[in-house]
N, C-alpha and C positions, 0 to 999 in steps of 0.2 A: 501307132503314133501317139495315141492318148496315153498308153502305158508309159511310153518314154518320157512324156511331159510330167507325169506324176512322179516318176522316179527322179527326174531332174529337180522338181520342186521340193521333194523330200530331202535330197542331198543339199539343196540350197538352204533349207531351214536348219539342217544339222550344222552346216558350216556357220550360219549366222549365230546359232546358239553357242557354238564353240568360241566364235569370235567375241560374243557378248560376255561369256564367262571369263575369258582370258582378260578382257578389258577391266572387268570388275576386280579381278585378282590384282591386276597391275595397279589400279587406283588405290586399293587397300595397302598394297606394298609401298606405293608412293607416299601415302598418308603416314604410314608407320615410319618411313625414313624421314619425312618432314618433321614429325614429332621428335624423333631422336636427334635430328640436327638442331632443332630449336632448343631442346633440353641441353645439348652440349654447349651451345652458344651462351645460354644463361649461366650454366655452371662455370664456364670459362670467364665469366664477367663481361662478355660482349653483349651488353644489354640493348644497345641500339639495334644491332642486327637481329637479336632474339625477338625484339618487339616487332620488327618488320615481319619475321617468320610467323609469329603468332597471329598478327593481323590477317595474314593470308589464310592461315588455317581456319580462323573464325568466320571467314566468308563462306565456307563450305557448309551448306545446310544439311548435308548427308552425314555429318559426323555424329558419333554417339554422344549422348548427353555428358557422360563422364569426361570424354575427350574435350568437348566444348568448355566445360567448367574448368578443367585443368589448364587449358590454353588461356582462358580468361584470367584466371588467378595469377598465372605466371606473367602475363602481359601487364597486369596491374602492378606487380612488383617491379617490372622494368620501368614503369612510369615513375615510381618512387626513386629507384636508383639513378635514373637520369634527371631527377629533379624537374620533371615535366608534369606535375600534378595539375597544372592549369589546363592540360588537354585531356585529363582523365574523364571528366563528365561527358564530353562529346563521344569518347570511345565507349563508355558504358552504354550510352543510349543507342549507339550504332549496333552493339551486340543485341540489345533488346529488339531493335527493328529487324535484325537479321533472323532472330529466333523467337518470334512473338508468341508462338503456341507451345513452346517448350517450358513447362512449369519449373523444371529443375534449374534451367539456365536463369529464368527470371528470379528465382529464389537466390541463386548465387550472386547475381547482380545486386539484389537487395542487401545481402550480407556485406557486400563491398561498400555500399553506401554507409553502413553502420560502423565499419571497422577501419576504413581509410581515414586519413587526417581530415578534419572538418574546417580548420582555420585557413585564412587566406587574407587577401588585401583587395581593397577597392581601388582599381586603377582606371582612370578615365571613365568613371561611372559604371565599370563592369567588375564583377567578382572574379578574382584569379586565385584558385585554390593553391595552397602551399606557400613556400617562401618566395620573397621578392626582394632582390638586392636593393632596389631603390626606395624601399619603404612604401609608405602609403597608409591609408586608413585600415586598421585591423578589423576584419570582419570574420564571422564564422557561419557555417552552414549547418550547424548541428541539428536544429529543428527542421530545417528544410530537408536534410538528408534522411532524417527519421520518417518524415511524411512520404518521401519518395520510396523509401524501403517498404513502408506499409502499403503503398499503392501497388508495388510489384508483388509483394506477398499475397495481397488480396487478388490480384490478377491471376497468380499461380493457383490459388485455391479455387477460383471460379473455373479455371480450366479443368481441374480435377473433378469438380462437381458436375460439369457438363458431360463428362465421360459416363457411359452407360454402366460400367463396373467400377471397382475400386482397385485399379492396378497399383501394385507396390504399396501395400498398406503400411509397411514400415517406413517407406520414404514419405508417404503422406503424413504419417504421424510426426516425422521429423519436421516437415514443413509447418505443420500447425504449431509445433513447439517453437520454431524460430519466429513464427508470426506472433505468438504470445510473448516471447522474449522482447521483440521489437516494441510491442505495446507497453511492456513493463519498463522500458528505458534501459534497465540494467539488471543483472542478476542480484545485485546487492540491495535492491529496493531503495536506493538513496533518493530517487526522485519519484517514488511511487505515488506521492501525493498528487502528481499530475493526472493520475488515472481518473479523477473525478470530472475531467474535461472530455468532451467529445471532439476529437481531432477532426477537422475538416479535410477530407481526402480528395475533394473535388479540385483543389488547386494547391500549388506549392506556396508556402509562406515566404516572405522576404528574408534576406540575409540579416543576421543580427550583428550589432557592433560588439567589438571586443573579442576576447579569447574564449569566453565561456568556461572559465575554470570553476569546477564544482568545489565547494568548501570541504567536501568529504564527510560532512556531518549529516546523518540521516534526520530528516524532519519528522516531527510527530505526525501520527495519522490524522487526516483531515476531519473536520467537524462540519456536519450539515446544518441547514437552516433550523432544524429542530433541536439543535445543540446536542445531538447524539453523534457518536463516531460513524463515519461513512463506511458502509459495507456494500459489496458489489454482488448483486443477484445474478443468476444465470438467465439470460434472455432466451426467448424462443427462437430467435434468428439473429443474424448479423445486423439486419436492418432495424430490428426493434431495440437494439442496445441504446441505452440512454447516455452512456459515457464510455471512456476507454477501459474502465474497470470491467464493465459488463462485456465489452468486446473481448477482453482478455479471458474472462470466464468461458465465453463461447468458443474461442480458439482452442483452449485447453480441452474443452468437452469434445470438440471435433476429433482430437487425437485419440480419446477413449472410444469414440464411436468407430473410427476407422480401424482401430486396433484394440479390441476389448481387453486383452491381457494387460494393456497399459493403464487401465483405470486406477490401479493403486498408485502408480507413479504420479498420475495427475493429482490424486488426493494428497500425496506427499508434497507436491509443489504448492498446492493451495494451503496446506497446513503450515508449511514453512513461511509462506508469505504472511498469513494471518498472525503467526507468532512474531514475525518481525514488526508487525503493525501494533499488535495488542498484547504482546507478551511482556513479562517483567524484564526481559532483556533490554527493553527500551529505556530502562532506568540505569544503564551501565555507568553513566556519568555520576550517578549518586551512589557508587559502590561503597563509599565510606559509610553510608547510612544503611543500605539494603544488603550489603555483602555479609559474609560470615564473620561476625564480630564476636568478641568474647564478653559474656555477662559477668558482672561482679558478684551477683548473688542469685538466688533461686526465683526471683520475681519474674513472672511471665511478662513478655512484651505484648502490649495491647495497642489498640488504636487503629485508625483507618489504614495506616500504611504498614501494618505488621504483616509481612508477606505470608508467614506460616498459617495465618488465620483465613486465607482465601479458600473459598469453596471451588470445586472444579468447574462451576459455571461462572466464576468470577475471575477478574484480573485487575492488576494495577499497571497502568501504562502511561507513558508520556505521550499525550496527544498534541495536536497543533495548538491547543489553548492551554496546555499545562498537564500536570499529572492528575489522574483521576482513577478512582476505584469504581468499577461498573461490572454489570453482567453481560455475557455474550450469548446470543441465541445459538442453539446447537449447530445450525448450518454454518456458522462463522466462528465456531469455537475450535481452535487447533487441537485441544485435548480430545474432544469428541471425534474429530476426524482421524487423529492418530489411533484412537481406540477402535474405530471402524476398520481401519487397515489391519489391526491386530486380530480382529474377528475372522479375517480371511485365513484360508488353510495353508497358503503358500508361505513357508518359513522365510524365503528370501525377501518377501515383501514385509514380513512381520518385524524382522530385525531392525531396519532403519527406523520404523515407527516406535519400537520399544526403546531404542537408544535415544531417540528424540524426546520421548516422554521421561526417561530417566534423567536426562540433562535438564529438561524443563522443570521437573519437580525439585531438582537440586537448586536451581536458580530461584525457585519459590521458597526455598528453605524448608520444604516439606520432605525431610530426609527419609522418613520411613517409606513413603510412596516411591521415592527414588530407588530405595533398596529393592523394592518389589520388582521394578522394571529392569534394574541392572541384573537381578537374579534371572529374570526371563531372558535377557540378552545372553547370559552365560549358558543357559540351556539351549538357546538357538544356535549360538556360535561361540563356543568356549574360547577364551583368550586370557593371557596374563594381564592385559590392559584392563579388562572388565573386573578381574579379581582385585586389581589395585584400586579400582573405583569403589568396589564394595568395601574393601578394607579401610579406605579413606573415610568412609562414613561410619562403619560399624565397629572397627577395631578400637581397642584401647589405645589412646594416643595422648602424648603430652610433649611440651617443649617449653624452654625458658624464653621469656621475653628479653629484649636487649636491656642491658644494665650499664650504669656508669660505675667508676671506682667509688669506694665508700671508705669512711674513716675507720681505722682499726680501733678495737676496744669498745665499740658501741653497738654490737649486735647486728651483723650484716643480714640483709634480707634480699630475696630474689622474687620476681613475679613469675608465676608458672601458669601456663595455659593448657587445658586438657579437655578431653571429652570421653565419655563412655566408662572409663576405668573407675574403680572404687578404691584403689590403693596404689601408692607409689613409694619407691624406696630411693633415698638419696645417699650418695657417697661423696666425700670431699678428699682430694689428694693435694698435697702441697706440690707446687711446681718449683723445680730447682732453677731459679733465675740466674743465680751466680754461676752455676755450671754452664748454662747456656751462653752467658757472656764470655766466659773463659774460652769456650769452644769456638765462638765467633772470632775472638782475637787470635787464637791459635791458628785458625784456618787462614786468616789474612796474613799473619806473620810468615806462614810457610810459602808465601808467594805462589799461589796456584796459577798454572798456565791457562786453565780454562775457567771461565767465570760461572759460578753457580750462585745466582742471586738469592736463592732460597736459604743458603747457608748463613746469610747475614740478616735474616728477617727476625727482628726482635719484637715487633708489635703483634703479629698474628700467631700468638702462642697456641690458640685453639686449633688452628689448621695443622700446625706441626705435630701436636699431640694426638689429635683424633684422626685426621686424614692421612698424615704421613707416618703415623704410628711410631713417633720418636719417644718411646717409653723411657729412655734413659733420663729424660728430664722430668719424669713423673715420680715424685717422692712418695713417701709413705702415706698410708691412709690416715687422715686426721680425724674424720668423723663419719658416722653412718647413722641414719635415722629414717623412720618411715612415717607416712602420713595417710590417714584415711580420707578419701575423697567423696564428695557428694555430687555426682553428675546430674544434669537435668534429665528428667524422665518424662513418661507419657502424661503424668498428672499435670504438667505445665504445658502440654502440647508442644514441647520444645525438645523432643528426643533427638539425641545426637548433636545438640548445640554445644558450642564451646563455653567453658567457664574460665575465669581468671582469678587466681588467688595469690596472696602474698605469703611467702614461706620464710619464716625466721630460721636462720641457720645458727649452729653453735659456734661459729667461727669468730674469733676475737683477735688473734695475733696478726701482725702485718705480714703481707706477702701476697703471692699470686696462688690461686687455688683452682683446680679443675673440679667443678661440681657436675656429677652425673646423675641423671634420673632414670629409673627403670620402672615403667608401668607394669603392673601385674598383667601377664599375658599380652603385653603390648610392646611399644617401641622403647628405645634408649636414646637419650639426647644429652648433650653436655654443653657447658658454658664456662668461660674463664671469669673468675671474680677476683678483682684486685682490692685488697685492703691496705691502705697506705697510712704511714705515720710520718713520711717525709716527702716533701714536694720540691721540685726544681723548676724555677721560672727563668726563662731566657729572654733577654732584651738586647737590642742592638744600640750601642752607644756610638759616639763619634770616634771612629778608629779602633773600636774594640767591641767585643761581645761580652755582656755581663750575665752572670749566673747568680741567682738568688736561691738559697736553700733555707727552707723553713719547716717547722713542725706542721704537718698537714691537718692536724686535729685542732690544736690551739692557736696556731698562727704565729708563734714566736720564731725569730730567726735562729738558725743553728750556727753557732760560732765554732771555729776550729774543726770544721767538717772536712775530711779528706775528699777532695774532688779529683778523681782520676780522669784524664782526658785521653781517649784513644781515637786516632784518626787514620784514615787510609785514602789513597787515591791510586789510580792505575793509569798506565800508558800502554799503547799497543806497539809491540816490537815484532816485526815480521808477522807471523800468524799467531803469536802468543801474546799474553798479557804480562806485564811486570807491575807488581803491586809495591807501593811504598807505604810504610806505616810509621806512626809517631805515637809515643806513649810517655806521658809525664803526669805529675800530680801537683796540686796546689791546695792550700788550706783557706777556708773562708775566714773573713775578718769578723770583728765583733758584731757586725750587722748582717752576717750570713752571706756576704758578697764576695765574689771572685770574678776576675775578668780574664778573657783570652784575647790577646792582640789579634786584630783583623788585618794582619799584614798579608803581603802577597804569598808568603810561604804557607801560612795557615789557611789561606783562602782556597787552596787546592783540595783540602781534605774534607771528607765527611766525618763528623765527630760524634762520638757518644760520650756523654758526661756521666760518671758514676760517682754517687755520693755515698760515703760510708763513715761511720763513727765507731769509737771504741765500745760504745754501749749497744752495738748491734743494728743501728739504723742502716737502711739500704734503699737506694732509689737510683734510677737511671733515666736519661733523656737522650734520644737520638736513635739512629744516626740522622744528623742534619748538618747542613753546611753553614758557614759564616761568610759574610761578604763585607767588604770594606767600603765605607762611604762616610764622608765628612758631614757634619751637621750644617744645614743651611736653612736659615729662616726666610721664608718666602716674603717678598714685598711686592706691592702692587705698582708696577711701572710698565704701562703699555701705551702705545700709540694707537688710537682708535679713530675710525672714520664713520661718522653718522651720515646716513643717506636718506634723502626723501625725494620722491617724485610727486608730480601733481595728481597722479592717479595710479592705481596698481596695475591696470591692464589697458592696452591701446589697440586700435585697429591700424592696419597699414595706411600710410599717408597722413596720420595724425602727428602732432608735435609733442615730444617729450620735454618737459621742463624739470630740471633736477637741481638739487642743492646738497652740498657736503659741508660738514664741519669736521675739521681735523683737530684732534685734541690729544695732548699728552696727559693721560689719566693717571694721576698720582695724588695721594691724599695730602701730602705736605707742600704742594705747589700753590702759588697764588692764582688769582683769576686771570692774569694777563696771558694772552695766547703766545706761545713760543713760535707759532707758525705764521704770524701776521706778516703779510707782504711777501711771503715765499711763493715760488712758482712750482706748480704741480702739473703733471701730465694726467689727464683723464682719458680712460680707454673704455670702449664698449665692445663686448664680445657677444656674438649671436649664439643660438642653441648648439651650433657645431663648433663652438670655441674659435670662430674666425673673428678677427678684429675688424669691426665695421665703422668705427669712429674713434678719433684721437684728437685731443685738443690740449694746448697748454693754457692753464688758468692761473691767476694770481690770487692768493688768499687775502681776504679783507682783514680788518683789525681784530676780528674774532676767530680767525682761522677758517672762514667760510669761503666756499667756492660755489659758483652757480653757472649754469649753462643750459643749452637746449639742443635737441637733435630732431631733425625732420625725418620721419620714418618713410622710407621709399615704398612704392606700391608693391614691389616684388619681395619685400622683406620676409624672411623665414618666420614661421609661427613657432611660438614656444617661449622659453625663459631666456632673458638677456641679463648679462652681468655688467654692471656699471661700476667701475673701480677707479680710485685714485692709485696710480701705479705704485706698487711696492708697499702699499699701506692698507688697502681694503676698500669695501664699498657695499653695494646692495644689488637688488634685482628688480626687474619688472617683467611683465609678459606682453607679448603681442599675439592677438587672437582674432580670427574672423568670427566674432561672437555675435550672438543675438540675445538681447536681454530676455530673461524668462517672461512668458506671457501669463503664467499663473503661479500661484504660490500654494504650498502645502503647510498647513498649520495644525497644531494639536490643542484641543480644548481639554486641559487636564485640571484636576482639583487644585485650587489655589492654596489650600492648606494640606499639610501632610495627613495621610490616611493612617488609621490605626492598623497595626499588623493583624491579619486574620480576616479583614473585611474585603468585600468585593469592590472593585474600582471600575467605573465606567469612564472611558475617555473617548473623544470623538476626533477622528481624522477628517479634516476639511480641505478641499481643493477648490480654489476660487480664482477666476481670472482677475487681472488687475483692474479691469473695467467693472468688476462687481458681480458678474454672473457666476453661478456654480459650474464646475467642470462636470460634464455629463459623458456617458458612454466611455468611461475610463475603468481601468483595472488598478487595484490597490494591492501592492505587496507590502505586508508589514511584518515586523519582527519585534518581539518584546524580550529584552535582556534584563536579567536580575543580577545585581552585584551588591555585596554588603556596603553599607554607607557608614564610613567611620570618620567623617570629617567633623571633629569636635570644634566647638566654638571657643575662641579665646578673646579676652578683652583687647580691643585694638590698641596698638602702641605706635609711637612715631616712626619706628624703624622696621615696621613689618615688611615694607617693600624691599629692604635689603636682606633681612634675616629670615623672613617668613612669619606668618601668624603664629603666636604662641612661643616665639623664640625664647622669651624670658621665663617661661613656665618651668620652674625648677622643682615644683612639688612632686613628691615621690608617688610611685604606683604601689600601693599596699594591697596587692591581690590576695594576700593571706589574711587580711583584716575582714572580719565578718561584715558583709554588706557593701564592701568597697566597690564591687562591680556595679552596684546599683546607684551609689551616690558619688563615687569618685570620678575624677576626670584625668585621663592619661595625658602625659606630655607628648608633644609632637615627636615623631620618630626622627632621629638625626638624619640630616640630608645625606651624609656619607654612608649611612647604613642602608644598603639596597635591599628591598623586599620584593620578592617575586609577586607581581600583580596576580590577583585571583582571576581565573578565567570566568567570564560572565556565563551565567546559565541561560540557555534559550528556553524561555517560558512558553512562548507561542510563536508560530510562524505560519502565516496564511496568505493566500491570494484570493481576493474577492472582488466582485463588481461594485463600483461606487453607486451610492444611492441616488435617487432623483434630485435630491437637494445638494449633491456634491459632497456627501458626508458618509462616513462609515463609523459605526459604533464598535468599540473594542472593550471587551470585558477582561479584567485581570483579577484572578483569584489568588489572594495572598495567604490562604490557609495553609498551604504546604510550607511556605517560608516560616510561618509561625510554628509549625510542627518541628521543623529542623532547627530554626534559629529564634527561639522565643524571646531572647534577651538582646537581639541585635537589630538595628535599624537597617532598612533596605532601600535600594534605589532601583526603580523599574524604568528602563530606557526604551522608548518606543521609536523605532525607525520605520519610516514609511516612504514608499516609492510609488508615485502616481504616474501612470502612462496613459495619455489621452488618445483619442481616436486618430490623431495625426502622428502617433508614436513619439511624441515629445515626453521626456521623462524629467520630472522634478521630484526632489527628495525633501523630506522634512523630518524633524525629530522633536521629541519632547520627553519630559521626565516627570515621574511621579515618585515622591518621597513617601516612604511608609515607615512609621515610627512604632517602636514597641511600647512607648508610653506617650501620653498627650504632649508633654513638653519636657525640657531639660532644665535643671537648676545648677548653676555653677557658683562656687565659692572660692575666693582666692585672697591672699594677703599681699601687701606691697613689698614685703621682704621675704627672704627664704627662711630665716630663723631670727629669733629675738632673744634679748636679755631682760631680766627683771627690771622694770622701770620704763621700758620702751613703750611707745604708743603703737598699737597694732591697728593699721588701716585695713578694714575688711571690705571687700567688694562682693556683691551678690548680683546675679543676673538670671533671668528666666526667659526662655524663648523656645519656639517650636523648632522642629528640624529644618524648616525653611527660613530660619532666622527672624521670624516674626515675634516681637516682644510680647511678653505676658505680664499684664498688670494685675496685681492681686495682693492679698494680705499674707504675710509670712511671719514665722517665728524663728529667730536666730538663737541657738543655744550653744553655750560653751561647755564642753564635756571633758572633764579631767579623766585621763586614761591611766589605769594601773593594771597589773597583770597577775592573774592567779593561775599557776601552772601553765604559763605561756599563753593564756587566753585573756583577751582584753576585757576589763570591767570598767564601764563608764559611769561617772558621777557628775550630775549637772551642777555647775558652779556659777552659771550665769544665764539669763534669759532676757531677750528683748523682742518686742513686737515691731517688725520692720516691714513696711509695704514697698513694693516696687512701683516705680513711676511709669509714665507713658512709654519710656524707652525700655521698660522691663528690667530696670536696674535699681539697686539700693546700696548705700554705703553706711558704714558705722565705724566709729573709733572706740577702742577699749584700751584699758591700761593693763600691761603685763605685770601683775602684782605678785605672782608666785611661779617659781620654776616648775617644769614638768613637761609632760607630753599631753597635748590636747587635740580634741576633734571639734571643729566648728561644724555645726549642723544647721542648715537653713531649710525649713519646710514651708512651701508656698502653696496656697489654695487659690485656684483661678475662679473665674465667674461660673464655670460649670461644676464647681465643687470637686475638681480633680486635685489631689494632693501629691506633690512630688518633692523629694528631698535631695539636696545637694550637700556635699561635705568636703572638708579639707583638714589634713593633719598638719600640726605645727608644734614646734618645740620652743620652749622658753628656758634659757640657761640661767640658773641662779647660782648662788654661792656653792661651790663644791660640786656642781652638776657634771656628771660624767656619763650619763645615760645608762648606767648599769641596770637600772630597774625597768628599763623599757625595751621594747622590741623594735628592731629596724629591719630593713632589707639586709642582704648579706654584705653589701657595701654601698654607701651613698656619699656623694659629693654635693653639698648644697651651698651655693654662694649667698651672701647676705643681700646683695642688690641685683637689680635687673641689668643695669648697665654701669660702666665705669669710664673714667677719663684718666689720661696719663697723670701719674702722681698719686692716684687713689690706691688703697689697699683692699684686696679681696679678702674678706673674712670667710674662709672656707670651712664649713662644718663637715667633718669626716665622721660618718656613722658606720658601724658594723654591727652584726648580730652575734658577735663573739666578744665577750669582755676580755680585755688584755691582749687583743690581737695587735699585730704590727702591720703597718701600711706603708708601702713604697709609693711616694708621691712624686710624679714627674710633671714638671712645669714646661710648657711650650714644646711638646714633641712635634717633629716636622718630618713628613715623608717617611715615617717608620723609624726615624732616628731619634734617640732620646738624649737629653742632657743628664748628668749624674743625678740620681734621685735623692730625695730627703726621706729618711726612715722615720716614720712617726709611730712611736710605741704608745698605744692607748693604755691608760690605767683602767678605764671602763669600756664603754661602747661608743663614746662620743668625745670629740676634741676639736678645737678651733685652731686653724693654721692660717697665718697671714701671707698673702702673695702680693708683691708690689707690681703695679701696672706701669709699663714702660711706654714712651711715645711710639716706639715701633710696633707696639702690640695692635694698633688699629688695623683693620676693623674688628679683629677677633683673635683669640689664641685659645689653646686647649690645655687642660689639666687632666692627667690620667692617674688613677690610683689602682694599685694591685695589692691584694691581700690573700692569705691562704688560711682557710679554716674549714672544718667540716669535711675534710678529705678532698676539697676542690680549690681551684684557683679562681678568684673572683676579680673581675676587672670592670672599672667604670671610667668613662670619659665624660668630662663636662666642658662645654664650650663657654668661654667668657667673652662677653660682648663689649667692645670698645668702639662706639660709633665715631666716624670721622667728623670733622667740622661740617656744619650744615651748609651745603651749597645748592640747596633745592629752591627753585623758583616756583612760586604759586601762580598758575595761569587760570584766570576766570574768563569763561566764554558766555556772553550775554546776548542772545538774539533779540531782535526788535519785536518778534512775535513768536508764539509757541508753534504756529502752523502757517503755511503760506499756500496760496493758490498758484497754479502754473502761470508764469509770466509776471507774477507780482515781484516788485523790488524788495529785497531783503537786506537788512543791515545787521552786522555783528560787532559787538563791542568786546575788545580784548583788553584785559587788565592783568598786568604782570607786577608782582611784588616779591621782595626777598623774604628771608626767614623772620625778619623783624616787622614785616608789613609795609616797608618803605617801597616806593616806586623803583622799578628795576630798568636800567638803561642797557640795551643790547640790540641784537639783531633777531628778527622774527621771520619765519616762513609759514605761510598759511596755504593749505591745499583744500579745496572743496570739490567733491565729486559725488556722483550718484552712488548711494550705498549698495544698489543692486549689482554694481561692478564687482563687489567682493564675492558675490556668488560665482562669478566667472573665474576670478583669480584665486579663489580659495582663502580669502581674507586679505587683510592689509599687508602691504610689503614694508611697512615702517614700524620698527620696534619702539617700545617706550624709551624715550631719550634718557630718563633718569636711570633706569636699570641698565641701559646700554653702556653708559659711561662709568657707573659707580657700583654696579652690583657685582662685587668681587669679595671673596672671603677665603680665608685659609681652609 
């Protein structure tokens, strides 16, 4: 009986085992099927069903880690595709709760927090990740997600540390790497300055406002309290780390501990980070200064910022407080760390270190060291790329610098840049331009069915000859010559540096030449050089296009020049093209002019104009099109609506009071309103462009309309548009605002600081009740820009034309010392200049002091090194965040001058005749426009020229002191014709001496300027302003005696009236231009001349102010300051241009100035500029 029971028990256990085994197999099979089904769903785009499948899979705690992670990642993608990111955070945390002891899963969830979208919206007080159709307050969870990722990574690491052994060392190493990456914020180190903070991992931070778009610019490495760069030491443990930088070191070190072969990789990561912080690569934005430039001579570069003089324990880097040269301790020196890696035996670890060192020393301009490491790279891993790197440094190399066309017969020159080589050979071949033109015309006349645009390229001759090998256009060799070179060598510590020299060629005859250089045992390079004797100028007249042909050397027009015009256009027919051509010739008149009608027929064609003469001249211009447009002189005729509200920003339920003035703005109308008594519809549109208010109003006798609107409680927030229908209007804002409780101010020097000095500024944060702001963070940024705002004596029409509008004095940059004592004219408003990007000098985040202040140091020595003769502006931008997370910004500016003050000299007229009285003005002031009172000497220097170099002779001297306004005036008699320089040297109370100067000409009997030097072309009017009926006495100056000048009066929108040809007998001549009534408020005069192988163009604006319609408004308060609740009175006094009382209508708005902080400034423009600031 017992035996039978044993046998039965054994059989029962066996069956149980079989059943258990079969069930496990079935479960595995079911899981595999479930994975495949979920994968098929997501591949088919069935994301909702796939998400459901993955949710079910992730509930199974028996899954392998890889399967859990794969399911989690696919599920996260489903959330994105379904636009359900608002539910993603709950899902992530559910996965963490289901698998709390699986470190691989925790790490995967951490990575999800880093890489999934961080932005969202605050809806009903809650954060909703992702998009939201209804809008809302934009928020981001970037910092919160990072902290959560760090928490999960730390939790995963602690799980590994609790294990008795080190399972999966490679996986553990990967985890520590990801942990370090999370601490670093990003691989690019753009926000690595945050490493100096110890992130609190005990709680998640709040969500932040806005999108958190990073500027993309890497900040300079932070500076510690000891004014030294912040470095991060290796802590003994995670708990002992003082900041995230030390935590990062610890996480990297754990990777090396868990996987010792990985130590060199950890060293590489550290070295790259240190290089990004302290390497010369941080100076990339100063590439024009620190990059590979070409030296003009053998003089060695020296100074603090000469990169090639750095020792291997030194660096020059852009830190948070600016550029500095300093030493690095070995532990934090990337060069030493790379060299430690090289000392290891594994060549696979050596190569990246050697490559990094080679590039590093190239960037430091220490090319011989770079050669050593590139050579080592070639030994470790030979490649063509490394060979090219070595050749780039060591090989004999040369190239031509870009050049412009030059006049024939005057000895052409080219600039040549080279390194290493000691000899170069040049050859010059003539280019057969005429043959090229004939082939182009022949190609087009054959009506090609397929378009080959390269066949009609006339400009890019070098490409056709060198790249496309079109040797048929390369004529015979004209010249061959050699030149010995003197490269920079070891004696100057600048081996392998570039040099630039000017090479004089033997070429004299006009034409196009291909010049080729061949370095001994080096490269070959070519450039096309144009030597011209004939120039073609094209201008668009009313209904036709004018061509002007002139001698490009002397500037005289070429009469009876054969002008061949060849044009083409094409149309598409089926799959082919059909070309149409036109070819005819005209001859220039006695003034070198010929015109091509801009009719509809000619408008279709692209034209090339070819000029030839019987004596061998040849020039061409094109291909280019012509277009037809009639001349139209712009006149000011506009209906304008001026809008004013009683405040710029409102809260819901407040009342808006508004006033309009509708005016026909035209200079020749009287003061009577054309809209008095007329009815207008006033409309108001909300931020969504919905009309929320409409009312019909009748204008008063002055064209004024006024009304009010009660803002409803549910009004949308944002900008509202208040318009007079079909005419225009203005804007105001509605906001649920709270006036700022504290302000941020800057204590900056009241006087400009001299360039090269250190500046101390103070950022202060103070509550409006007087107490300092405590427990706050200050983020500040210092930006440097050149300061080029010259001062000009104020004139009555500055508001219309801009300061210095009348300054017609010329810029003689070629005159010795002009950059020091001269004053440039304002740049024309129509001449757009790309603004220079500001340089970030410093950028830091620090805790505010116990007195609510932060001191900021600005070092201007670097600016002095780079820009010794230029004034600078340092803009300080500060953002203060108090403990309640309220943010207030403030800004300030420090002007830095390259000299203590500036001296200006001017005359009341542009030019004079013998016998005229010359009114001379002098002024001295600081860069901040503070007047300088002092003793000065005014000298009149007669200028003559010896071999084109000015020689000055003093012919008059006066002792003239400046008054309390920093100004002085003097009258002298123009007694003798000639060219003069007025020099005024002023000495201030600190014994600083500064000179200002001005060039002026006095025309006497027979004066033609032949003896003097001018700019290539000048137009100088005699007066500052004119009225209808006046005559502009325009002085035309050129730097070529006997040149001819085309003078165009009143060009408009690129269309010209027929020109006047002015043939100079010398270098200077006067031409009168009559001023018409329709010329107000301005018109233009343009001059064109040809000489020296170039076309010179100058445009001068002539100012014809309109009749004075400006009312003077004087506001006189009853007291300078008032206490809250005190009654205040304001006296308003209005007078016309003659000082007489003015009768009209007046609107007065008084509001708290703090509201403009909310609105971004006033919403009311200046009424004078609004109605009358118009010019051609």
